[in-house]
TIRO-99371 format. One line per field, with one value per residue: residue number from 1; x, y negated, z of N, C-alpha, C in turn. Coordinates in pm, 1 decimal. Example, Ala and Ser with C-alpha at 12.3 -4.5 7.8 and 13.67 -1.06 7.14 Angstrom:
// TIRO-99371
seq 1/2
n.X 1319.0/1285.0
n.Y 569.0/225.0
n.Z 780.0/708.0
ca.X 1230.0/1367.0
ca.Y 450.0/106.0
ca.Z 780.0/714.0
c.X 1320.0/1290.0
c.Y 330.0/-3.0
c.Z 780.0/787.0
END
This chain:
// TIRO-99371
seq 1/2/3/4/5/6/7/8/9/10/11/12/13/14/15/16/17/18/19/20/21/22/23/24/25/26/27/28/29/30/31/32/33/34/35/36/37/38/39/40/41/42/43/44/45/46/47/48/49/50/51/52/53/54/55/56/57/58/59/60/61/62/63/64/65/66/67/68/69/70/71/72/73/74/75/76/77/78/79/80/81/82/83/84/85/86/87/88/89/90/91/92/93/94/95/96/97/98/99/100/101/102/103/104/105/106/107/108/109/110/111/112/113/114/115/116/117/118/119/120/121/122/123/124/125/126/127/128/129/130/131/132/133/134/135/136/137/138/139/140/141/142/143/144/145/146/147/148/149/150/151/152/153/154/155/156/157/158/159/160/161/162/163/164/165/166/167/168/169/170/171/172/173/174/175/176/177/178/179/180/181/182/183/184/185/186/187/188/189/190/191/192/193/194/195/196/197/198/199/200/201/202/203/204/205/206/207/208/209/210/211/212/213/214/215/216/217/218/219/220/221/222/223/224/225/226/227/228/229
n.X 11371.4/11212.3/11149.7/10991.9/11050.9/11015.4/11073.5/11079.9/10857.8/10604.6/10604.8/10840.0/10833.4/11056.6/11234.7/11357.2/11643.1/11809.5/12170.7/12364.0/12570.2/12611.9/12852.1/12812.8/12606.0/12343.2/12168.0/11881.3/11673.8/11429.8/11369.3/11131.1/10904.9/10925.8/11002.5/11167.4/11481.7/11689.8/11981.9/12152.3/12416.9/12400.6/12464.6/12400.2/12270.1/11958.5/11944.7/12149.9/12066.8/11868.2/11971.1/12154.9/11969.0/11818.0/12012.8/12071.2/11774.7/11695.1/11833.4/11679.6/11423.6/11467.8/11521.6/11286.8/11110.8/11176.7/11077.0/10879.9/10548.5/10339.2/10181.6/9884.4/9771.3/9483.5/9169.0/9112.8/9378.8/9684.7/9974.8/10323.0/10416.3/10655.4/10784.5/10561.7/10332.4/10028.8/9686.8/9463.5/9196.2/8874.5/8675.6/8442.3/8552.0/8689.8/8929.9/9270.1/9331.8/9616.0/9645.0/9766.6/9748.8/9601.5/9516.8/9326.2/9047.0/8917.6/8538.8/8563.3/8843.5/9149.8/9427.5/9632.8/9565.5/9651.9/9932.0/9970.9/9984.2/10158.6/10394.4/10402.9/10462.7/10685.4/10837.2/10853.8/10961.8/11246.2/11362.2/11312.9/11538.2/11805.9/11796.4/11892.7/12119.9/12271.6/12340.7/12487.1/12714.1/12798.1/12713.2/12536.5/12269.1/12118.5/11863.8/11569.4/11468.1/11209.8/11196.5/11083.9/11259.4/11459.7/11733.4/11851.1/11834.4/11870.0/12072.4/12324.6/12427.6/12699.6/12659.4/12538.6/12239.4/12019.3/11842.9/11600.8/11431.9/11088.3/10952.9/11118.3/10960.5/10825.1/10986.0/11123.4/11201.9/11432.8/11573.3/11520.3/11686.3/11935.8/11987.7/11933.0/12121.3/12342.9/12342.5/12391.3/12615.9/12765.5/12764.8/13022.4/13221.1/13246.5/13241.3/13313.4/13516.7/13727.4/13681.3/13464.4/13262.1/13351.6/13205.4/12971.6/12934.8/12939.5/12752.8/12530.8/12550.6/12486.3/12447.4/12535.4/12361.3/12115.9/12162.3/12180.1/11900.6/11769.5/11866.0/11817.4/11506.1/11380.8/11324.4/11047.9/10941.2/10959.5/10758.0/10516.4/10192.6/9993.6/9823.3/9673.7/9731.1
n.Y -7129.6/-7416.0/-7725.3/-8002.5/-8344.5/-8666.8/-8997.3/-9356.2/-9624.6/-9712.3/-9336.6/-9132.8/-8825.5/-8537.6/-8242.9/-8028.9/-7800.8/-7510.2/-7393.9/-7124.9/-7182.8/-7425.8/-7647.9/-7949.4/-8221.3/-8257.2/-8458.7/-8439.7/-8600.7/-8507.2/-8526.9/-8485.8/-8458.7/-8626.8/-8478.3/-8478.2/-8312.0/-8205.7/-8041.2/-7880.5/-7727.0/-7436.2/-7498.5/-7739.4/-8021.7/-8134.5/-8389.9/-8530.0/-8468.4/-8636.4/-8921.5/-8954.6/-8959.7/-9192.6/-9350.3/-9362.2/-9461.3/-9674.5/-9613.8/-9401.1/-9511.3/-9658.8/-9462.6/-9314.3/-9510.5/-9519.4/-9294.0/-9170.9/-9133.3/-8856.4/-8713.3/-8622.0/-8410.9/-8440.4/-8483.8/-8801.3/-8926.7/-9027.1/-8913.7/-8867.8/-8746.0/-8654.5/-8861.5/-9069.9/-9251.8/-9065.4/-9066.0/-8844.6/-8711.7/-8583.8/-8380.4/-8323.2/-8087.2/-7790.3/-7701.6/-7772.0/-8085.0/-8293.6/-8641.0/-8954.4/-9121.3/-8977.6/-8688.1/-8445.1/-8288.4/-7961.2/-7836.8/-7780.1/-7763.0/-7808.9/-7921.3/-7647.3/-7613.0/-7771.4/-7755.2/-7518.1/-7593.0/-7772.6/-7635.7/-7433.9/-7604.9/-7747.4/-7515.3/-7454.8/-7701.5/-7716.9/-7445.3/-7512.4/-7727.1/-7586.4/-7401.2/-7566.2/-7688.9/-7477.9/-7393.7/-7569.6/-7577.5/-7311.4/-7073.0/-6835.5/-6787.0/-6544.3/-6533.0/-6732.3/-6907.1/-7052.8/-7234.7/-7372.3/-7556.2/-7738.2/-7829.5/-7860.3/-7893.6/-7736.2/-7432.9/-7238.7/-6886.5/-6665.1/-6456.2/-6583.2/-6668.1/-6913.6/-7147.4/-7348.1/-7637.4/-7646.1/-7875.8/-8090.8/-8145.5/-8370.3/-8590.5/-8842.1/-8741.5/-8751.5/-8688.2/-8453.0/-8358.1/-8379.2/-8247.3/-7989.8/-7993.4/-8030.0/-7740.6/-7584.6/-7659.9/-7500.1/-7279.0/-7222.1/-7374.1/-7292.3/-7448.0/-7816.0/-7938.5/-8195.3/-8091.3/-7994.7/-8171.5/-8309.1/-8172.1/-8175.8/-8446.5/-8457.0/-8323.0/-8497.5/-8797.2/-8994.1/-8938.1/-9004.2/-9216.0/-9096.3/-8909.8/-9072.9/-9123.8/-8949.9/-8885.9/-9172.2/-9092.6/-8851.0/-8816.0/-8890.7/-8679.0/-8449.6/-8523.7/-8477.2/-8320.3/-7983.4/-7831.8/-7561.6/-7258.1
n.Z 11834.6/11732.0/11853.1/11935.1/11965.1/12049.6/11957.3/12026.1/11907.5/11694.8/11789.6/11629.3/11542.8/11606.1/11474.9/11706.6/11669.3/11739.3/11697.1/11687.9/11490.5/11467.1/11514.3/11618.7/11689.7/11397.8/11177.2/10978.7/10725.5/10534.3/10204.8/10064.3/10219.4/10454.2/10681.2/10996.3/11119.0/11375.9/11457.3/11680.9/11894.5/12083.1/12324.5/12393.8/12587.4/12634.1/12678.5/12578.2/12292.7/12308.3/12372.1/12133.6/11875.8/11989.1/11930.6/11685.2/11581.9/11413.5/11146.8/11104.1/11073.7/10853.1/10641.1/10647.9/10541.4/10315.6/10181.3/9953.3/9923.2/9907.5/9633.0/9542.2/9270.6/9068.9/8919.3/8834.9/8940.1/8872.9/8659.2/8578.2/8275.1/8043.4/8098.0/8086.2/8215.2/8291.0/8305.8/8498.7/8398.4/8418.9/8214.9/7931.6/7820.3/7635.4/7671.7/7815.7/7745.0/7640.8/7575.3/7429.8/7671.5/7836.5/8051.0/7976.0/8191.0/8163.8/8267.9/8631.1/8644.3/8792.3/9020.6/9077.3/8785.6/8622.0/8695.5/8573.9/8295.2/8275.8/8346.1/8110.5/7930.1/7993.3/7978.5/7702.5/7583.7/7686.3/7596.1/7358.1/7354.4/7472.1/7267.9/7106.8/7152.9/7237.8/7002.7/6879.3/6997.5/6979.2/7110.1/7308.0/7504.2/7752.5/7896.0/8008.9/8268.9/8457.1/8790.3/9082.7/9231.0/9445.8/9533.3/9303.3/8955.3/8735.2/8632.4/8552.5/8515.6/8545.1/8347.4/8134.2/8204.3/8196.7/8413.6/8502.9/8661.4/8639.3/8710.8/8530.4/8287.3/8359.0/8349.1/8132.9/7780.5/7708.8/7960.1/8018.8/7831.9/7873.4/8101.9/7987.1/7800.0/7977.6/8113.0/7936.4/7853.9/8025.5/7941.0/7829.7/7961.6/8293.4/8496.8/8624.8/8506.1/8297.3/8056.4/8055.3/8067.3/7834.3/7660.5/7759.7/7677.0/7425.8/7331.3/7439.5/7447.2/7596.2/7817.5/8110.0/8156.1/8164.1/8354.1/8579.0/8593.0/8705.4/8947.6/9051.4/9057.9/9094.0/9355.9/9306.7/9136.6/9294.8/9461.1/9398.7/9422.4/9377.5/9489.4/9603.1/9453.2
ca.X 11267.8/11250.0/11112.6/10905.5/11089.7/10945.2/11114.6/11029.7/10736.4/10550.3/10683.4/10889.8/10825.8/11184.6/11220.6/11512.7/11677.5/11956.0/12160.3/12461.4/12684.3/12627.2/12927.7/12791.6/12460.7/12350.7/12029.1/11857.1/11540.2/11337.3/11339.9/11005.1/10779.9/10969.0/11040.4/11338.0/11535.2/11796.3/12021.9/12237.4/12469.7/12316.9/12463.9/12417.8/12207.8/11847.8/11943.2/12242.9/11999.1/11767.6/12076.8/12173.0/11821.0/11810.3/12134.5/11989.9/11652.9/11706.4/11860.1/11594.0/11333.1/11522.0/11515.1/11151.1/11017.6/11197.0/11021.7/10754.4/10403.0/10294.1/10088.3/9797.2/9708.3/9321.8/9095.9/9099.1/9517.9/9787.7/10078.6/10417.4/10438.1/10757.7/10815.5/10486.0/10223.2/9917.3/9553.2/9401.2/9026.9/8746.3/8583.1/8349.8/8647.1/8686.5/9069.3/9335.5/9402.9/9695.0/9640.1/9875.3/9731.1/9510.0/9511.3/9138.0/9053.7/8760.4/8531.1/8648.0/8977.5/9224.5/9582.4/9657.4/9575.1/9751.0/10058.1/10026.5/10014.4/10322.2/10502.3/10402.5/10506.3/10855.7/10907.5/10893.9/11063.9/11362.6/11395.9/11398.5/11680.3/11874.0/11846.0/11950.8/12272.9/12337.4/12393.5/12587.3/12860.2/12825.4/12718.3/12419.4/12233.2/12056.1/11753.2/11550.0/11351.4/11161.3/11159.1/11039.5/11392.2/11449.3/11874.5/11896.2/11751.0/11906.6/12171.7/12401.1/12504.1/12800.5/12598.7/12465.3/12132.3/11968.9/11750.9/11550.7/11322.9/10969.9/10931.1/11165.7/10871.7/10759.9/11078.2/11143.4/11241.7/11615.7/11652.1/11513.1/11749.1/12038.3/11991.3/11946.9/12292.1/12455.4/12362.5/12436.3/12797.7/12826.3/12827.3/13143.6/13300.4/13176.3/13300.5/13284.9/13619.5/13705.1/13668.3/13307.5/13229.1/13374.2/13138.5/12845.6/12921.4/12917.9/12603.3/12434.4/12655.5/12443.4/12419.3/12549.1/12219.6/12028.1/12172.6/12110.2/11751.8/11717.3/11930.9/11696.6/11378.9/11389.2/11196.5/10922.3/10896.6/10932.5/10642.7/10394.1/10144.3/9906.9/9720.8/9675.4/9746.7
ca.Y -7147.6/-7545.4/-7788.4/-8134.9/-8447.1/-8788.2/-9133.7/-9476.7/-9675.9/-9581.8/-9225.9/-9040.4/-8653.8/-8474.8/-8095.1/-8008.8/-7678.9/-7512.6/-7286.5/-7068.5/-7203.3/-7551.9/-7713.8/-8067.4/-8255.3/-8344.2/-8504.0/-8457.0/-8606.3/-8423.3/-8659.5/-8433.8/-8474.2/-8702.6/-8424.4/-8522.5/-8206.2/-8240.5/-7969.9/-7893.8/-7644.0/-7374.5/-7526.5/-7924.7/-8080.7/-8206.5/-8564.1/-8570.0/-8497.0/-8761.2/-9009.9/-8941.0/-9000.2/-9307.7/-9463.1/-9386.9/-9459.8/-9753.5/-9533.5/-9310.4/-9568.4/-9671.1/-9373.3/-9284.7/-9587.7/-9531.5/-9157.7/-9193.7/-9026.6/-8708.4/-8734.0/-8477.0/-8407.5/-8401.2/-8590.5/-8942.0/-8973.2/-9032.8/-8811.2/-8852.8/-8655.7/-8678.0/-9027.1/-9151.4/-9218.6/-9037.4/-9041.2/-8702.6/-8713.4/-8456.1/-8427.0/-8179.7/-8049.4/-7640.8/-7676.0/-7890.6/-8196.5/-8421.5/-8771.3/-9071.6/-9188.0/-8900.9/-8555.2/-8429.7/-8128.8/-7903.4/-7828.5/-7693.0/-7698.6/-7895.0/-7922.8/-7576.6/-7585.0/-7882.8/-7725.9/-7449.3/-7638.7/-7840.8/-7491.4/-7373.2/-7720.1/-7697.8/-7361.3/-7493.6/-7828.1/-7636.3/-7357.2/-7569.7/-7800.5/-7512.0/-7308.2/-7634.9/-7701.4/-7345.3/-7352.6/-7684.2/-7494.6/-7148.6/-7006.2/-6795.0/-6747.8/-6436.6/-6551.8/-6877.4/-6914.2/-7186.4/-7214.0/-7521.9/-7581.3/-7881.6/-7883.8/-7849.3/-7899.9/-7638.6/-7383.6/-7157.0/-6800.5/-6638.2/-6394.7/-6671.6/-6695.1/-7035.2/-7179.2/-7484.9/-7690.4/-7718.4/-8041.6/-8183.4/-8211.6/-8498.3/-8687.7/-8841.7/-8607.5/-8755.1/-8653.3/-8305.3/-8293.5/-8381.4/-8126.0/-7867.6/-7990.2/-7994.6/-7618.2/-7527.0/-7680.8/-7402.0/-7136.7/-7236.8/-7411.2/-7277.6/-7561.9/-7920.7/-7989.8/-8260.7/-8011.7/-7945.2/-8324.9/-8350.9/-8060.7/-8275.6/-8597.2/-8404.7/-8287.0/-8577.1/-8916.8/-9142.6/-8830.2/-9102.2/-9280.1/-8976.8/-8820.5/-9181.5/-9123.6/-8803.7/-8962.7/-9263.5/-9090.7/-8724.1/-8786.9/-8883.0/-8542.5/-8348.2/-8563.7/-8427.7/-8189.4/-7965.5/-7781.9/-7396.0/-7200.2
ca.Z 11814.3/11740.7/11971.2/11913.3/12028.3/12011.1/11995.9/11970.8/11895.7/11682.0/11771.0/11527.2/11538.0/11536.9/11527.5/11731.3/11637.4/11808.7/11594.6/11692.7/11386.0/11468.4/11650.5/11633.7/11616.8/11277.3/11124.7/10841.5/10683.9/10418.6/10130.6/9987.0/10346.7/10550.8/10832.7/11031.3/11204.3/11493.8/11468.2/11806.5/11921.2/12169.4/12464.8/12424.5/12667.8/12560.0/12729.8/12462.2/12151.2/12287.0/12312.3/11998.6/11822.9/12025.3/11856.2/11535.6/11525.2/11298.8/11019.0/11071.5/10985.3/10724.6/10541.2/10641.9/10483.1/10144.3/10126.2/9847.1/9974.9/9797.0/9478.9/9500.2/9164.6/9062.2/8831.4/8882.0/8985.2/8742.7/8691.0/8488.6/8191.2/7943.6/8154.9/8076.4/8299.1/8258.3/8375.1/8506.4/8398.6/8421.2/8063.1/7892.0/7690.0/7636.5/7693.0/7881.6/7615.1/7645.7/7472.0/7442.9/7791.7/7954.1/8040.8/7991.2/8220.2/8142.6/8408.4/8719.5/8646.3/8922.0/9038.9/8986.9/8664.4/8574.3/8712.5/8499.4/8165.1/8287.3/8322.7/7960.8/7837.5/8030.3/7893.5/7514.3/7566.6/7767.8/7521.6/7253.9/7382.4/7506.7/7167.0/7000.1/7220.6/7207.8/6851.5/6832.8/7057.5/6905.9/7230.2/7328.3/7628.5/7755.7/7928.2/8038.3/8370.6/8570.6/8929.4/9177.1/9257.9/9507.3/9519.9/9175.5/8840.0/8646.9/8688.3/8464.2/8573.7/8416.9/8248.3/8059.7/8242.6/8234.6/8506.5/8510.3/8768.7/8546.0/8714.5/8433.5/8216.5/8398.7/8328.5/7971.3/7714.8/7693.0/8043.7/7997.8/7728.8/7946.5/8174.5/7909.6/7742.7/8118.9/8186.8/7830.8/7834.9/8123.6/7881.1/7755.6/8082.3/8408.9/8623.1/8595.6/8449.1/8218.1/7931.4/8075.6/8066.0/7710.6/7553.2/7762.5/7628.9/7294.9/7297.3/7498.3/7466.8/7694.4/7953.0/8248.9/8204.7/8200.4/8493.0/8672.8/8603.4/8796.6/9103.1/9084.5/9008.0/9143.5/9428.7/9268.8/9063.7/9348.8/9569.5/9334.2/9430.3/9274.4/9559.1/9634.5/9329.6
c.X 11298.0/11132.3/11104.2/10993.5/11038.4/11009.8/11067.0/10893.9/10695.8/10632.6/10724.6/10925.5/10965.5/11163.7/11352.9/11532.4/11801.3/11995.0/12328.8/12560.1/12702.9/12755.1/12956.5/12642.6/12457.1/12199.4/11992.4/11698.6/11502.2/11309.9/11177.6/10897.8/10783.0/10983.4/11171.7/11350.8/11661.0/11858.9/12135.3/12311.6/12392.9/12310.2/12445.7/12273.9/12095.1/11858.5/12053.9/12179.9/11909.1/11848.8/12103.1/12082.8/11838.6/11879.4/12083.0/11880.2/11646.1/11735.4/11759.2/11453.6/11339.9/11460.1/11385.1/11054.2/11045.7/11173.6/10891.3/10671.7/10412.6/10180.8/9993.8/9711.6/9570.9/9258.7/9091.1/9228.3/9548.3/9928.3/10185.7/10421.2/10523.6/10774.4/10696.9/10391.5/10093.3/9811.8/9500.8/9287.9/9022.9/8678.0/8490.4/8413.9/8661.6/8845.7/9119.2/9379.4/9494.3/9686.7/9735.6/9866.9/9674.0/9543.3/9383.1/9116.0/8944.6/8684.3/8553.8/8779.9/9018.5/9361.3/9647.9/9666.2/9642.8/9874.6/10108.7/10045.2/10118.2/10422.3/10523.8/10468.5/10673.3/10914.9/10932.0/10980.1/11191.6/11399.9/11416.7/11532.0/11783.3/11925.0/11953.4/12090.0/12342.8/12407.5/12474.9/12726.7/12878.1/12839.0/12574.2/12385.1/12128.7/11907.2/11727.7/11441.7/11332.9/11156.7/11124.1/11129.3/11405.9/11616.6/11930.3/11823.3/11771.3/12032.5/12192.9/12454.3/12629.9/12758.4/12518.5/12302.5/12093.0/11869.6/11701.9/11454.2/11213.7/10937.3/10995.3/11078.9/10805.6/10845.5/11082.0/11223.3/11413.6/11698.7/11630.1/11609.9/11872.7/12042.2/12006.1/12092.6/12388.2/12439.1/12413.7/12569.8/12861.8/12854.3/12971.1/13225.8/13201.5/13227.4/13238.4/13426.4/13603.6/13641.4/13494.4/13218.9/13243.4/13240.6/12952.7/12807.8/12940.6/12793.0/12502.5/12532.1/12626.9/12396.6/12467.5/12395.9/12115.6/12030.1/12152.7/11986.5/11707.4/11770.8/11861.4/11544.9/11322.1/11341.5/11077.1/10852.1/10860.2/10803.9/10507.0/10357.4/10025.8/9830.5/9725.2/9659.2/9624.0
c.Y -7323.3/-7598.1/-7933.0/-8253.3/-8563.0/-8912.4/-9234.2/-9518.6/-9775.5/-9486.5/-9161.3/-8903.1/-8587.9/-8353.3/-8055.0/-7823.4/-7625.3/-7389.4/-7262.1/-7111.2/-7329.2/-7593.6/-7866.0/-8113.7/-8305.1/-8356.1/-8510.2/-8521.3/-8568.9/-8557.7/-8629.3/-8464.1/-8570.1/-8638.3/-8436.6/-8386.9/-8255.3/-8077.3/-7970.7/-7789.4/-7546.4/-7418.6/-7701.5/-7944.4/-8156.2/-8371.2/-8594.2/-8598.3/-8650.7/-8885.0/-9042.0/-8984.8/-9151.6/-9397.3/-9443.7/-9389.9/-9574.5/-9695.8/-9457.9/-9379.1/-9604.2/-9582.1/-9321.8/-9381.9/-9590.1/-9391.2/-9207.9/-9069.5/-8948.3/-8764.1/-8605.7/-8500.2/-8352.9/-8528.3/-8740.2/-8995.2/-8983.7/-8948.4/-8817.7/-8720.2/-8675.3/-8817.9/-9110.6/-9145.3/-9218.5/-9061.5/-8927.4/-8733.1/-8584.1/-8521.9/-8312.8/-8144.7/-7875.4/-7634.2/-7776.5/-7950.6/-8277.8/-8514.5/-8841.0/-9124.2/-9117.8/-8786.8/-8520.7/-8271.7/-8108.6/-7883.0/-7732.8/-7683.4/-7820.2/-7919.1/-7805.9/-7556.7/-7665.6/-7840.0/-7615.8/-7479.3/-7702.9/-7706.4/-7428.6/-7483.5/-7754.4/-7630.0/-7420.8/-7568.9/-7753.8/-7529.2/-7427.7/-7678.3/-7686.4/-7433.1/-7434.6/-7673.0/-7596.6/-7330.7/-7450.6/-7657.3/-7367.3/-7046.5/-6979.3/-6778.7/-6617.0/-6432.0/-6712.5/-6862.3/-7035.5/-7125.1/-7375.5/-7538.5/-7750.8/-7943.6/-7899.7/-7864.4/-7818.5/-7580.5/-7250.2/-7002.4/-6767.2/-6518.0/-6455.8/-6649.4/-6857.4/-7068.6/-7332.1/-7534.8/-7707.9/-7849.6/-8138.3/-8190.6/-8350.6/-8611.2/-8731.8/-8748.6/-8631.2/-8706.5/-8510.2/-8252.4/-8286.1/-8272.4/-7986.7/-7845.3/-7938.0/-7854.2/-7553.5/-7524.0/-7528.2/-7300.4/-7126.5/-7276.6/-7384.4/-7320.7/-7707.9/-8001.3/-8129.7/-8192.9/-8018.1/-8056.1/-8357.0/-8292.9/-8150.5/-8373.9/-8570.1/-8372.9/-8406.3/-8721.9/-9007.9/-9035.4/-8922.0/-9143.9/-9182.7/-8928.9/-8935.7/-9177.9/-9053.0/-8845.2/-9103.8/-9250.3/-8937.1/-8715.3/-8814.3/-8758.9/-8460.7/-8385.8/-8508.1/-8290.1/-8125.7/-7879.4/-7637.9/-7347.2/-7053.7
c.Z 11818.9/11856.3/11918.8/11980.1/11921.5/12059.0/11940.3/11956.2/11770.6/11696.2/11647.9/11582.9/11517.9/11582.8/11561.3/11726.4/11719.2/11733.0/11672.1/11602.6/11416.1/11573.8/11699.0/11619.1/11470.8/11247.0/10974.6/10805.8/10533.7/10315.9/10059.5/10088.6/10454.0/10666.3/10860.3/11144.3/11262.5/11511.8/11569.6/11843.3/12048.5/12316.2/12502.3/12486.9/12583.5/12568.5/12602.9/12312.0/12166.2/12264.3/12177.4/11870.0/11852.3/11920.6/11698.1/11463.0/11437.9/11164.2/11016.5/11020.8/10881.6/10604.6/10564.3/10549.0/10351.1/10083.5/10061.1/9925.8/9858.2/9744.2/9503.0/9378.2/9146.0/8955.5/8907.6/8958.8/8850.7/8786.9/8559.2/8395.5/8070.4/7968.6/8094.9/8169.4/8271.2/8316.0/8389.8/8508.6/8385.0/8331.3/8047.1/7769.9/7722.5/7664.5/7762.6/7772.3/7655.2/7518.5/7515.3/7607.9/7861.4/7916.8/8080.2/8016.2/8192.6/8296.4/8477.5/8727.4/8776.0/8909.2/9000.9/8850.0/8554.7/8549.6/8611.3/8347.7/8173.0/8316.3/8175.0/7882.2/7873.7/7955.9/7745.5/7493.4/7601.7/7654.5/7367.8/7257.1/7381.0/7366.6/7064.9/7042.6/7206.8/7121.0/6786.3/6899.2/7013.5/7013.8/7219.6/7493.6/7647.3/7797.3/7978.6/8168.0/8441.2/8693.0/8968.6/9240.7/9343.5/9543.4/9407.3/9052.9/8757.3/8714.7/8575.0/8519.8/8462.7/8342.4/8137.2/8078.5/8289.4/8306.2/8491.8/8618.1/8627.5/8554.4/8603.3/8323.1/8229.9/8360.2/8180.5/7922.0/7712.5/7810.5/8067.2/7932.1/7756.4/8023.7/8120.6/7862.7/7877.5/8111.2/8054.8/7806.0/7941.8/8085.6/7804.8/7874.8/8209.7/8532.6/8558.9/8578.3/8352.3/8085.6/7955.5/8041.3/7922.6/7630.5/7658.2/7690.3/7471.3/7244.5/7360.3/7504.3/7535.8/7827.9/8091.3/8288.6/8212.3/8344.6/8603.6/8700.2/8706.3/8940.1/9156.7/9118.6/9060.8/9213.4/9396.8/9191.2/9179.7/9455.7/9510.7/9371.0/9389.2/9344.7/9557.3/9492.6/9320.5
END
């Protein structure tokens, strides 16, 4: 069971968790929601945990300041779609409609409907990119799945299954294409060797810039919330 600790003024709430596997104190700040977790060995005294937190209070506050607040999608908000800032607007339309600068929602539609729209668009774009890159290297993949992953943007299994985060549809198309090129390259090289990166560079010569975009902006994509489905 976790226990809440508070340090500083204004107070920072920290979830204290004891773990039989922990050999030392470790601190984690979630970049999705700013939740702070301190994991400690089973027999570590609470005083030691508080001292550990106090020593790192400045570090904690700096990291918490960097976390972008969540964006709750609905009429009147803006949303990144394929790298463009799009206004989400309620309108008298029969189906969701994407224009150059607006996403028009039919009456009664909200965040969950927007998420469904983005997932469909993501599948189309990622399938197109995966098909194109697989053909270029003479390989085939067995299936393509979408998930809402936090730790990775894509993966490739040894049996040829490709998985992508559907949130890539919010990134610029070139960034989405880079992730597809990266995972398709694993169909030939199930590693990150120089041979693997040579394939990625052949498929996407500007891959380093696109990978850096995700490192710099990935938190923005994960910060978007769509409400209950």
